[in-house]
PDB file of N, CA, C and O in Angstrom:
ATOM      1  N   MET A   1     -86.833 -45.269 -10.299  1.00  0.00           N
ATOM      2  CA  MET A   1     -85.636 -45.640  -9.598  1.00  0.00           C
ATOM      3  C   MET A   1     -86.036 -46.285  -8.265  1.00  0.00           C
ATOM      4  O   MET A   1     -86.758 -45.675  -7.477  1.00  0.00           O
ATOM      5  N   PRO A   2     -85.581 -47.492  -8.014  1.00  0.00           N
ATOM      6  CA  PRO A   2     -85.949 -48.173  -6.761  1.00  0.00           C
ATOM      7  C   PRO A   2     -85.375 -47.478  -5.529  1.00  0.00           C
ATOM      8  O   PRO A   2     -84.363 -46.782  -5.605  1.00  0.00           O
ATOM      9  N   ASP A   3     -86.034 -47.678  -4.410  1.00  0.00           N
ATOM     10  CA  ASP A   3     -85.584 -47.060  -3.162  1.00  0.00           C
ATOM     11  C   ASP A   3     -84.206 -47.554  -2.744  1.00  0.00           C
ATOM     12  O   ASP A   3     -83.457 -46.817  -2.102  1.00  0.00           O
ATOM     13  N   SER A   4     -83.862 -48.784  -3.094  1.00  0.00           N
ATOM     14  CA  SER A   4     -82.555 -49.321  -2.696  1.00  0.00           C
ATOM     15  C   SER A   4     -81.410 -48.567  -3.361  1.00  0.00           C
ATOM     16  O   SER A   4     -80.299 -48.559  -2.831  1.00  0.00           O
ATOM     17  N   TRP A   5     -81.650 -47.934  -4.509  1.00  0.00           N
ATOM     18  CA  TRP A   5     -80.609 -47.159  -5.187  1.00  0.00           C
ATOM     19  C   TRP A   5     -80.372 -45.822  -4.499  1.00  0.00           C
ATOM     20  O   TRP A   5     -79.324 -45.205  -4.692  1.00  0.00           O
ATOM     21  N   LYS A   6     -81.321 -45.371  -3.710  1.00  0.00           N
ATOM     22  CA  LYS A   6     -81.218 -44.072  -3.049  1.00  0.00           C
ATOM     23  C   LYS A   6     -80.512 -44.151  -1.699  1.00  0.00           C
ATOM     24  O   LYS A   6     -80.294 -43.126  -1.053  1.00  0.00           O
ATOM     25  N   ILE A   7     -80.160 -45.346  -1.275  1.00  0.00           N
ATOM     26  CA  ILE A   7     -79.533 -45.538   0.034  1.00  0.00           C
ATOM     27  C   ILE A   7     -78.019 -45.535  -0.138  1.00  0.00           C
ATOM     28  O   ILE A   7     -77.477 -46.242  -0.988  1.00  0.00           O
ATOM     29  N   GLY A   8     -77.356 -44.743   0.665  1.00  0.00           N
ATOM     30  CA  GLY A   8     -75.902 -44.672   0.637  1.00  0.00           C
ATOM     31  C   GLY A   8     -75.328 -45.039   1.993  1.00  0.00           C
ATOM     32  O   GLY A   8     -75.998 -44.912   3.018  1.00  0.00           O
ATOM     33  N   LEU A   9     -74.102 -45.487   1.992  1.00  0.00           N
ATOM     34  CA  LEU A   9     -73.402 -45.824   3.213  1.00  0.00           C
ATOM     35  C   LEU A   9     -72.450 -44.681   3.530  1.00  0.00           C
ATOM     36  O   LEU A   9     -71.628 -44.302   2.696  1.00  0.00           O
ATOM     37  N   VAL A  10     -72.561 -44.132   4.734  1.00  0.00           N
ATOM     38  CA  VAL A  10     -71.709 -43.017   5.133  1.00  0.00           C
ATOM     39  C   VAL A  10     -70.544 -43.571   5.958  1.00  0.00           C
ATOM     40  O   VAL A  10     -70.737 -44.237   6.975  1.00  0.00           O
ATOM     41  N   LYS A  11     -69.336 -43.275   5.487  1.00  0.00           N
ATOM     42  CA  LYS A  11     -68.123 -43.684   6.195  1.00  0.00           C
ATOM     43  C   LYS A  11     -67.387 -42.434   6.651  1.00  0.00           C
ATOM     44  O   LYS A  11     -67.476 -41.385   6.013  1.00  0.00           O
ATOM     45  N   LEU A  12     -66.675 -42.545   7.736  1.00  0.00           N
ATOM     46  CA  LEU A  12     -65.888 -41.434   8.256  1.00  0.00           C
ATOM     47  C   LEU A  12     -64.415 -41.679   7.969  1.00  0.00           C
ATOM     48  O   LEU A  12     -63.879 -42.742   8.282  1.00  0.00           O
ATOM     49  N   ILE A  13     -63.771 -40.694   7.375  1.00  0.00           N
ATOM     50  CA  ILE A  13     -62.351 -40.764   7.064  1.00  0.00           C
ATOM     51  C   ILE A  13     -61.647 -39.746   7.954  1.00  0.00           C
ATOM     52  O   ILE A  13     -62.049 -38.583   7.999  1.00  0.00           O
ATOM     53  N   PRO A  14     -60.603 -40.166   8.661  1.00  0.00           N
ATOM     54  CA  PRO A  14     -59.920 -39.220   9.558  1.00  0.00           C
ATOM     55  C   PRO A  14     -59.130 -38.172   8.786  1.00  0.00           C
ATOM     56  O   PRO A  14     -58.488 -38.483   7.783  1.00  0.00           O
ATOM     57  N   LYS A  15     -59.181 -36.926   9.259  1.00  0.00           N
ATOM     58  CA  LYS A  15     -58.410 -35.825   8.664  1.00  0.00           C
ATOM     59  C   LYS A  15     -57.002 -35.772   9.248  1.00  0.00           C
ATOM     60  O   LYS A  15     -56.072 -35.316   8.582  1.00  0.00           O
ATOM     61  N   VAL A  16     -56.840 -36.230  10.474  1.00  0.00           N
ATOM     62  CA  VAL A  16     -55.547 -36.207  11.157  1.00  0.00           C
ATOM     63  C   VAL A  16     -55.173 -37.639  11.546  1.00  0.00           C
ATOM     64  O   VAL A  16     -55.976 -38.559  11.386  1.00  0.00           O
ATOM     65  N   ALA A  17     -53.958 -37.824  12.054  1.00  0.00           N
ATOM     66  CA  ALA A  17     -53.453 -39.167  12.363  1.00  0.00           C
ATOM     67  C   ALA A  17     -54.307 -39.887  13.411  1.00  0.00           C
ATOM     68  O   ALA A  17     -54.683 -41.041  13.208  1.00  0.00           O
ATOM     69  N   SER A  18     -54.610 -39.235  14.504  1.00  0.00           N
ATOM     70  CA  SER A  18     -55.434 -39.873  15.541  1.00  0.00           C
ATOM     71  C   SER A  18     -56.542 -38.899  15.957  1.00  0.00           C
ATOM     72  O   SER A  18     -56.360 -38.120  16.893  1.00  0.00           O
ATOM     73  N   PRO A  19     -57.684 -38.938  15.269  1.00  0.00           N
ATOM     74  CA  PRO A  19     -58.768 -37.988  15.555  1.00  0.00           C
ATOM     75  C   PRO A  19     -59.431 -38.264  16.905  1.00  0.00           C
ATOM     76  O   PRO A  19     -59.646 -39.412  17.294  1.00  0.00           O
ATOM     77  N   MET A  20     -59.750 -37.168  17.607  1.00  0.00           N
ATOM     78  CA  MET A  20     -60.414 -37.283  18.898  1.00  0.00           C
ATOM     79  C   MET A  20     -61.753 -36.551  18.927  1.00  0.00           C
ATOM     80  O   MET A  20     -62.571 -36.799  19.813  1.00  0.00           O
ATOM     81  N   PHE A  21     -61.990 -35.647  17.962  1.00  0.00           N
ATOM     82  CA  PHE A  21     -63.214 -34.858  17.939  1.00  0.00           C
ATOM     83  C   PHE A  21     -63.925 -35.059  16.607  1.00  0.00           C
ATOM     84  O   PHE A  21     -63.321 -35.509  15.633  1.00  0.00           O
ATOM     85  N   PHE A  22     -65.208 -34.725  16.571  1.00  0.00           N
ATOM     86  CA  PHE A  22     -66.006 -34.923  15.362  1.00  0.00           C
ATOM     87  C   PHE A  22     -65.515 -34.099  14.177  1.00  0.00           C
ATOM     88  O   PHE A  22     -65.609 -34.541  13.031  1.00  0.00           O
ATOM     89  N   ASP A  23     -64.992 -32.903  14.446  1.00  0.00           N
ATOM     90  CA  ASP A  23     -64.550 -32.054  13.333  1.00  0.00           C
ATOM     91  C   ASP A  23     -63.229 -32.532  12.714  1.00  0.00           C
ATOM     92  O   ASP A  23     -62.752 -31.948  11.741  1.00  0.00           O
ATOM     93  N   GLN A  24     -62.650 -33.579  13.271  1.00  0.00           N
ATOM     94  CA  GLN A  24     -61.420 -34.145  12.723  1.00  0.00           C
ATOM     95  C   GLN A  24     -61.701 -35.343  11.803  1.00  0.00           C
ATOM     96  O   GLN A  24     -60.787 -36.059  11.395  1.00  0.00           O
ATOM     97  N   TRP A  25     -62.964 -35.537  11.494  1.00  0.00           N
ATOM     98  CA  TRP A  25     -63.384 -36.612  10.591  1.00  0.00           C
ATOM     99  C   TRP A  25     -64.026 -36.014   9.355  1.00  0.00           C
ATOM    100  O   TRP A  25     -64.651 -34.957   9.437  1.00  0.00           O
ATOM    101  N   ARG A  26     -63.887 -36.661   8.225  1.00  0.00           N
ATOM    102  CA  ARG A  26     -64.507 -36.229   6.970  1.00  0.00           C
ATOM    103  C   ARG A  26     -65.509 -37.310   6.537  1.00  0.00           C
ATOM    104  O   ARG A  26     -65.107 -38.443   6.274  1.00  0.00           O
ATOM    105  N   PRO A  27     -66.799 -36.979   6.459  1.00  0.00           N
ATOM    106  CA  PRO A  27     -67.772 -37.986   6.021  1.00  0.00           C
ATOM    107  C   PRO A  27     -67.745 -38.144   4.499  1.00  0.00           C
ATOM    108  O   PRO A  27     -67.577 -37.169   3.766  1.00  0.00           O
ATOM    109  N   ILE A  28     -67.911 -39.365   4.044  1.00  0.00           N
ATOM    110  CA  ILE A  28     -68.006 -39.645   2.612  1.00  0.00           C
ATOM    111  C   ILE A  28     -69.166 -40.614   2.422  1.00  0.00           C
ATOM    112  O   ILE A  28     -69.338 -41.560   3.190  1.00  0.00           O
ATOM    113  N   SER A  29     -69.953 -40.361   1.390  1.00  0.00           N
ATOM    114  CA  SER A  29     -71.114 -41.196   1.113  1.00  0.00           C
ATOM    115  C   SER A  29     -70.780 -42.161  -0.021  1.00  0.00           C
ATOM    116  O   SER A  29     -70.332 -41.745  -1.089  1.00  0.00           O
ATOM    117  N   LEU A  30     -71.000 -43.442   0.217  1.00  0.00           N
ATOM    118  CA  LEU A  30     -70.727 -44.476  -0.769  1.00  0.00           C
ATOM    119  C   LEU A  30     -72.054 -44.972  -1.337  1.00  0.00           C
ATOM    120  O   LEU A  30     -72.894 -45.496  -0.606  1.00  0.00           O
ATOM    121  N   MET A  31     -72.233 -44.803  -2.631  1.00  0.00           N
ATOM    122  CA  MET A  31     -73.463 -45.236  -3.289  1.00  0.00           C
ATOM    123  C   MET A  31     -73.237 -46.602  -3.934  1.00  0.00           C
ATOM    124  O   MET A  31     -72.097 -46.996  -4.181  1.00  0.00           O
ATOM    125  N   GLY A  32     -74.319 -47.315  -4.203  1.00  0.00           N
ATOM    126  CA  GLY A  32     -74.226 -48.630  -4.811  1.00  0.00           C
ATOM    127  C   GLY A  32     -73.812 -48.580  -6.272  1.00  0.00           C
ATOM    128  O   GLY A  32     -73.919 -47.539  -6.922  1.00  0.00           O
ATOM    129  N   GLY A  33     -73.342 -49.705  -6.784  1.00  0.00           N
ATOM    130  CA  GLY A  33     -72.847 -49.784  -8.156  1.00  0.00           C
ATOM    131  C   GLY A  33     -73.929 -49.587  -9.204  1.00  0.00           C
ATOM    132  O   GLY A  33     -73.677 -48.954 -10.229  1.00  0.00           O
ATOM    133  N   LEU A  34     -75.133 -50.115  -8.974  1.00  0.00           N
ATOM    134  CA  LEU A  34     -76.215 -49.963  -9.950  1.00  0.00           C
ATOM    135  C   LEU A  34     -76.621 -48.505 -10.099  1.00  0.00           C
ATOM    136  O   LEU A  34     -76.947 -48.061 -11.200  1.00  0.00           O
ATOM    137  N   TYR A  35     -76.604 -47.763  -9.008  1.00  0.00           N
ATOM    138  CA  TYR A  35     -76.930 -46.343  -9.051  1.00  0.00           C
ATOM    139  C   TYR A  35     -75.916 -45.598  -9.905  1.00  0.00           C
ATOM    140  O   TYR A  35     -76.287 -44.732 -10.698  1.00  0.00           O
ATOM    141  N   LYS A  36     -74.632 -45.929  -9.750  1.00  0.00           N
ATOM    142  CA  LYS A  36     -73.583 -45.250 -10.508  1.00  0.00           C
ATOM    143  C   LYS A  36     -73.717 -45.522 -12.005  1.00  0.00           C
ATOM    144  O   LYS A  36     -73.532 -44.620 -12.822  1.00  0.00           O
ATOM    145  N   ILE A  37     -74.036 -46.759 -12.360  1.00  0.00           N
ATOM    146  CA  ILE A  37     -74.226 -47.103 -13.775  1.00  0.00           C
ATOM    147  C   ILE A  37     -75.430 -46.357 -14.334  1.00  0.00           C
ATOM    148  O   ILE A  37     -75.359 -45.795 -15.427  1.00  0.00           O
ATOM    149  N   PHE A  38     -76.532 -46.347 -13.596  1.00  0.00           N
ATOM    150  CA  PHE A  38     -77.746 -45.649 -14.025  1.00  0.00           C
ATOM    151  C   PHE A  38     -77.478 -44.159 -14.200  1.00  0.00           C
ATOM    152  O   PHE A  38     -77.900 -43.569 -15.194  1.00  0.00           O
ATOM    153  N   ALA A  39     -76.784 -43.548 -13.250  1.00  0.00           N
ATOM    154  CA  ALA A  39     -76.487 -42.121 -13.328  1.00  0.00           C
ATOM    155  C   ALA A  39     -75.600 -41.807 -14.525  1.00  0.00           C
ATOM    156  O   ALA A  39     -75.790 -40.779 -15.175  1.00  0.00           O
ATOM    157  N   LYS A  40     -74.645 -42.661 -14.825  1.00  0.00           N
ATOM    158  CA  LYS A  40     -73.743 -42.438 -15.956  1.00  0.00           C
ATOM    159  C   LYS A  40     -74.494 -42.554 -17.280  1.00  0.00           C
ATOM    160  O   LYS A  40     -74.248 -41.769 -18.196  1.00  0.00           O
ATOM    161  N   VAL A  41     -75.398 -43.513 -17.395  1.00  0.00           N
ATOM    162  CA  VAL A  41     -76.198 -43.669 -18.617  1.00  0.00           C
ATOM    163  C   VAL A  41     -77.075 -42.443 -18.838  1.00  0.00           C
ATOM    164  O   VAL A  41     -77.144 -41.919 -19.950  1.00  0.00           O
ATOM    165  N   ILE A  42     -77.743 -41.989 -17.791  1.00  0.00           N
ATOM    166  CA  ILE A  42     -78.603 -40.804 -17.901  1.00  0.00           C
ATOM    167  C   ILE A  42     -77.773 -39.570 -18.240  1.00  0.00           C
ATOM    168  O   ILE A  42     -78.193 -38.761 -19.067  1.00  0.00           O
ATOM    169  N   ALA A  43     -76.599 -39.406 -17.618  1.00  0.00           N
ATOM    170  CA  ALA A  43     -75.743 -38.251 -17.894  1.00  0.00           C
ATOM    171  C   ALA A  43     -75.275 -38.258 -19.352  1.00  0.00           C
ATOM    172  O   ALA A  43     -75.247 -37.209 -19.994  1.00  0.00           O
ATOM    173  N   ASN A  44     -74.914 -39.412 -19.871  1.00  0.00           N
ATOM    174  CA  ASN A  44     -74.477 -39.495 -21.267  1.00  0.00           C
ATOM    175  C   ASN A  44     -75.606 -39.171 -22.229  1.00  0.00           C
ATOM    176  O   ASN A  44     -75.383 -38.521 -23.250  1.00  0.00           O
ATOM    177  N   ARG A  45     -76.806 -39.613 -21.919  1.00  0.00           N
ATOM    178  CA  ARG A  45     -77.952 -39.313 -22.784  1.00  0.00           C
ATOM    179  C   ARG A  45     -78.321 -37.836 -22.737  1.00  0.00           C
ATOM    180  O   ARG A  45     -78.655 -37.243 -23.763  1.00  0.00           O
ATOM    181  N   LEU A  46     -78.261 -37.241 -21.551  1.00  0.00           N
ATOM    182  CA  LEU A  46     -78.601 -35.825 -21.412  1.00  0.00           C
ATOM    183  C   LEU A  46     -77.561 -34.925 -22.067  1.00  0.00           C
ATOM    184  O   LEU A  46     -77.895 -33.847 -22.559  1.00  0.00           O
ATOM    185  N   GLN A  47     -76.314 -35.355 -22.077  1.00  0.00           N
ATOM    186  CA  GLN A  47     -75.260 -34.525 -22.635  1.00  0.00           C
ATOM    187  C   GLN A  47     -75.478 -34.246 -24.120  1.00  0.00           C
ATOM    188  O   GLN A  47     -75.058 -33.202 -24.621  1.00  0.00           O
ATOM    189  N   LYS A  48     -76.128 -35.164 -24.824  1.00  0.00           N
ATOM    190  CA  LYS A  48     -76.371 -34.997 -26.263  1.00  0.00           C
ATOM    191  C   LYS A  48     -77.360 -33.871 -26.545  1.00  0.00           C
ATOM    192  O   LYS A  48     -77.262 -33.213 -27.581  1.00  0.00           O
ATOM    193  N   VAL A  49     -78.305 -33.638 -25.647  1.00  0.00           N
ATOM    194  CA  VAL A  49     -79.338 -32.637 -25.886  1.00  0.00           C
ATOM    195  C   VAL A  49     -79.225 -31.433 -24.951  1.00  0.00           C
ATOM    196  O   VAL A  49     -80.014 -30.493 -25.053  1.00  0.00           O
ATOM    197  N   LEU A  50     -78.259 -31.455 -24.052  1.00  0.00           N
ATOM    198  CA  LEU A  50     -78.152 -30.409 -23.043  1.00  0.00           C
ATOM    199  C   LEU A  50     -77.920 -29.030 -23.642  1.00  0.00           C
ATOM    200  O   LEU A  50     -78.455 -28.042 -23.139  1.00  0.00           O
ATOM    201  N   SER A  51     -77.132 -28.949 -24.706  1.00  0.00           N
ATOM    202  CA  SER A  51     -76.846 -27.646 -25.302  1.00  0.00           C
ATOM    203  C   SER A  51     -78.086 -27.030 -25.949  1.00  0.00           C
ATOM    204  O   SER A  51     -78.140 -25.815 -26.138  1.00  0.00           O
ATOM    205  N   TYR A  52     -79.079 -27.850 -26.289  1.00  0.00           N
ATOM    206  CA  TYR A  52     -80.325 -27.341 -26.863  1.00  0.00           C
ATOM    207  C   TYR A  52     -81.328 -26.952 -25.780  1.00  0.00           C
ATOM    208  O   TYR A  52     -82.168 -26.079 -25.999  1.00  0.00           O
ATOM    209  N   VAL A  53     -81.246 -27.586 -24.625  1.00  0.00           N
ATOM    210  CA  VAL A  53     -82.212 -27.369 -23.552  1.00  0.00           C
ATOM    211  C   VAL A  53     -81.810 -26.176 -22.684  1.00  0.00           C
ATOM    212  O   VAL A  53     -82.662 -25.387 -22.276  1.00  0.00           O
ATOM    213  N   VAL A  54     -80.517 -26.047 -22.405  1.00  0.00           N
ATOM    214  CA  VAL A  54     -80.019 -24.987 -21.527  1.00  0.00           C
ATOM    215  C   VAL A  54     -79.872 -23.701 -22.336  1.00  0.00           C
ATOM    216  O   VAL A  54     -79.416 -23.729 -23.479  1.00  0.00           O
ATOM    217  N   HIS A  55     -80.253 -22.593 -21.746  1.00  0.00           N
ATOM    218  CA  HIS A  55     -80.198 -21.295 -22.415  1.00  0.00           C
ATOM    219  C   HIS A  55     -78.773 -20.975 -22.865  1.00  0.00           C
ATOM    220  O   HIS A  55     -77.810 -21.394 -22.223  1.00  0.00           O
ATOM    221  N   LEU A  56     -78.642 -20.249 -23.943  1.00  0.00           N
ATOM    222  CA  LEU A  56     -77.334 -19.934 -24.514  1.00  0.00           C
ATOM    223  C   LEU A  56     -76.456 -19.101 -23.585  1.00  0.00           C
ATOM    224  O   LEU A  56     -75.231 -19.134 -23.705  1.00  0.00           O
ATOM    225  N   MET A  57     -77.055 -18.361 -22.668  1.00  0.00           N
ATOM    226  CA  MET A  57     -76.280 -17.512 -21.766  1.00  0.00           C
ATOM    227  C   MET A  57     -75.768 -18.273 -20.533  1.00  0.00           C
ATOM    228  O   MET A  57     -75.059 -17.699 -19.707  1.00  0.00           O
ATOM    229  N   GLN A  58     -76.118 -19.545 -20.404  1.00  0.00           N
ATOM    230  CA  GLN A  58     -75.619 -20.355 -19.297  1.00  0.00           C
ATOM    231  C   GLN A  58     -74.444 -21.193 -19.804  1.00  0.00           C
ATOM    232  O   GLN A  58     -74.595 -21.984 -20.735  1.00  0.00           O
ATOM    233  N   TYR A  59     -73.279 -21.014 -19.188  1.00  0.00           N
ATOM    234  CA  TYR A  59     -72.065 -21.611 -19.716  1.00  0.00           C
ATOM    235  C   TYR A  59     -71.472 -22.711 -18.850  1.00  0.00           C
ATOM    236  O   TYR A  59     -70.646 -23.480 -19.340  1.00  0.00           O
ATOM    237  N   GLY A  60     -71.849 -22.815 -17.612  1.00  0.00           N
ATOM    238  CA  GLY A  60     -71.187 -23.737 -16.708  1.00  0.00           C
ATOM    239  C   GLY A  60     -71.451 -25.198 -17.009  1.00  0.00           C
ATOM    240  O   GLY A  60     -72.603 -25.611 -17.139  1.00  0.00           O
ATOM    241  N   PHE A  61     -70.387 -25.983 -17.120  1.00  0.00           N
ATOM    242  CA  PHE A  61     -70.418 -27.435 -17.201  1.00  0.00           C
ATOM    243  C   PHE A  61     -71.127 -27.977 -18.441  1.00  0.00           C
ATOM    244  O   PHE A  61     -71.732 -29.048 -18.385  1.00  0.00           O
ATOM    245  N   ILE A  62     -71.061 -27.265 -19.538  1.00  0.00           N
ATOM    246  CA  ILE A  62     -71.647 -27.721 -20.796  1.00  0.00           C
ATOM    247  C   ILE A  62     -70.533 -27.779 -21.830  1.00  0.00           C
ATOM    248  O   ILE A  62     -69.746 -26.841 -21.960  1.00  0.00           O
ATOM    249  N   ASN A  63     -70.470 -28.880 -22.561  1.00  0.00           N
ATOM    250  CA  ASN A  63     -69.428 -29.041 -23.578  1.00  0.00           C
ATOM    251  C   ASN A  63     -69.493 -27.926 -24.614  1.00  0.00           C
ATOM    252  O   ASN A  63     -70.568 -27.437 -24.961  1.00  0.00           O
ATOM    253  N   GLU A  64     -68.341 -27.546 -25.088  1.00  0.00           N
ATOM    254  CA  GLU A  64     -68.166 -26.508 -26.107  1.00  0.00           C
ATOM    255  C   GLU A  64     -68.601 -25.124 -25.636  1.00  0.00           C
ATOM    256  O   GLU A  64     -68.759 -24.218 -26.454  1.00  0.00           O
ATOM    257  N   ARG A  65     -68.796 -24.950 -24.339  1.00  0.00           N
ATOM    258  CA  ARG A  65     -69.065 -23.642 -23.757  1.00  0.00           C
ATOM    259  C   ARG A  65     -68.055 -23.404 -22.653  1.00  0.00           C
ATOM    260  O   ARG A  65     -67.718 -24.318 -21.901  1.00  0.00           O
ATOM    261  N   ASP A  66     -67.580 -22.196 -22.559  1.00  0.00           N
ATOM    262  CA  ASP A  66     -66.559 -21.867 -21.577  1.00  0.00           C
ATOM    263  C   ASP A  66     -67.028 -20.672 -20.756  1.00  0.00           C
ATOM    264  O   ASP A  66     -67.685 -19.774 -21.284  1.00  0.00           O
ATOM    265  N   ILE A  67     -66.697 -20.657 -19.479  1.00  0.00           N
ATOM    266  CA  ILE A  67     -67.106 -19.561 -18.609  1.00  0.00           C
ATOM    267  C   ILE A  67     -66.519 -18.232 -19.076  1.00  0.00           C
ATOM    268  O   ILE A  67     -67.088 -17.172 -18.812  1.00  0.00           O
ATOM    269  N   LEU A  68     -65.386 -18.287 -19.769  1.00  0.00           N
ATOM    270  CA  LEU A  68     -64.774 -17.051 -20.261  1.00  0.00           C
ATOM    271  C   LEU A  68     -65.634 -16.387 -21.336  1.00  0.00           C
ATOM    272  O   LEU A  68     -65.568 -15.169 -21.503  1.00  0.00           O
ATOM    273  N   HIS A  69     -66.431 -17.151 -22.058  1.00  0.00           N
ATOM    274  CA  HIS A  69     -67.339 -16.561 -23.046  1.00  0.00           C
ATOM    275  C   HIS A  69     -68.347 -15.635 -22.361  1.00  0.00           C
ATOM    276  O   HIS A  69     -68.710 -14.588 -22.897  1.00  0.00           O
ATOM    277  N   ASN A  70     -68.788 -16.035 -21.179  1.00  0.00           N
ATOM    278  CA  ASN A  70     -69.736 -15.224 -20.435  1.00  0.00           C
ATOM    279  C   ASN A  70     -69.089 -13.905 -20.011  1.00  0.00           C
ATOM    280  O   ASN A  70     -69.739 -12.860 -20.036  1.00  0.00           O
ATOM    281  N   ILE A  71     -67.837 -13.949 -19.628  1.00  0.00           N
ATOM    282  CA  ILE A  71     -67.119 -12.733 -19.242  1.00  0.00           C
ATOM    283  C   ILE A  71     -66.969 -11.817 -20.451  1.00  0.00           C
ATOM    284  O   ILE A  71     -67.112 -10.600 -20.333  1.00  0.00           O
ATOM    285  N   LEU A  72     -66.684 -12.395 -21.604  1.00  0.00           N
ATOM    286  CA  LEU A  72     -66.556 -11.593 -22.822  1.00  0.00           C
ATOM    287  C   LEU A  72     -67.883 -10.940 -23.221  1.00  0.00           C
ATOM    288  O   LEU A  72     -67.893  -9.823 -23.738  1.00  0.00           O
ATOM    289  N   ASN A  73     -68.998 -11.633 -22.981  1.00  0.00           N
ATOM    290  CA  ASN A  73     -70.317 -11.061 -23.284  1.00  0.00           C
ATOM    291  C   ASN A  73     -70.624  -9.863 -22.398  1.00  0.00           C
ATOM    292  O   ASN A  73     -71.263  -8.907 -22.838  1.00  0.00           O
ATOM    293  N   VAL A  74     -70.175  -9.916 -21.165  1.00  0.00           N
ATOM    294  CA  VAL A  74     -70.413  -8.804 -20.248  1.00  0.00           C
ATOM    295  C   VAL A  74     -69.645  -7.590 -20.721  1.00  0.00           C
ATOM    296  O   VAL A  74     -69.706  -6.536 -20.088  1.00  0.00           O
TER     297      VAL A  74
END
């Protein structure tokens, strides 16, 4: 992955109508378009094999697994 894909632009979004202090701003990081496409391709490829790689007792964020199954196992 090239170094240019790792660079993000940080923008400040105001939380209130007229912010005067730093805690009244919300930072957001904007990544480039090529990085987003690359990340989506890798995520789609990993999703096909993720259920085989991740242990059966780990339920978070994996298709066809639900956190409630973990509660039932307990």
